C-alpha positions as semicolon CSV with decimal commas, in nm:
position;residue;x (nm);y (nm);z (nm)
1;M;14,709;5,317;6,510
2;T;14,637;5,474;6,848
3;A;14,300;5,560;6,996
4;R;14,372;5,927;6,925
5;D;14,441;5,849;6,559
6;L;14,115;5,653;6,534
7;F;13,929;5,942;6,695
8;C;14,077;6,187;6,443
9;V;13,983;5,963;6,150
10;E;13,628;5,917;6,280
11;K;13,600;6,292;6,337
12;E;13,705;6,364;5,979
13;I;13,457;6,109;5,845
14;L;13,177;6,268;6,050
15;L;13,272;6,616;5,932
16;M;13,266;6,499;5,570
17;Q;12,925;6,338;5,622
18;L;12,790;6,654;5,784
19;N;12,925;6,862;5,499
20;E;12,755;6,632;5,245
21;M;12,428;6,659;5,438
22;L;12,458;7,037;5,442
23;E;12,519;7,049;5,067
24;K;12,219;6,821;5,001
25;T;12,005;7,042;5,224
26;K;12,116;7,353;5,036
27;R;12,035;7,191;4,702
28;L;11,691;7,086;4,825
29;E;11,625;7,434;4,960
30;E;11,721;7,590;4,626
31;Q;11,500;7,341;4,441
32;L;11,204;7,419;4,666
33;I;11,255;7,793;4,622
34;R;11,260;7,751;4,242
35;E;10,942;7,541;4,254
36;I;10,764;7,793;4,475
37;R;10,867;8,083;4,252
38;S;10,747;7,905;3,939
39;Q;10,411;7,827;4,102
40;R;10,374;8,179;4,234
41;S;10,431;8,335;3,893
42;E;10,156;8,117;3,744
43;T;9,908;8,190;4,022
44;D;9,689;8,498;4,038
45;F;9,765;8,701;4,343
46;Y;9,496;8,762;4,601
47;K;9,275;9,051;4,502
48;P;9,036;9,167;4,773
49;T;8,677;9,226;4,678
50;G;8,491;9,544;4,764
51;D;8,335;9,394;5,076
52;V;8,672;9,348;5,249
53;E;8,719;9,581;5,544
54;E;8,990;9,846;5,512
55;P;9,304;9,808;5,723
56;L;9,301;9,993;6,055
57;K;9,568;10,246;5,948
58;K;9,360;10,366;5,653
59;R;9,046;10,390;5,868
60;M;9,228;10,592;6,132
61;K;9,360;10,842;5,875
62;K;9,010;10,903;5,736
63;E;8,864;10,993;6,074
């Protein structure tokens, strides 16, 4: 086996490892997204109280 052959084999091994890492990362990302969505649906969304200042756009329209 020549040095070029060894290089090609090592390159293929590295590409396979990178592909596996990418797939694991995608699975983790999907899992995190599912967890976040499930938590968000169980959580009450922020509801401002009456003492919260209006956004600038709304104030500008009133004037």
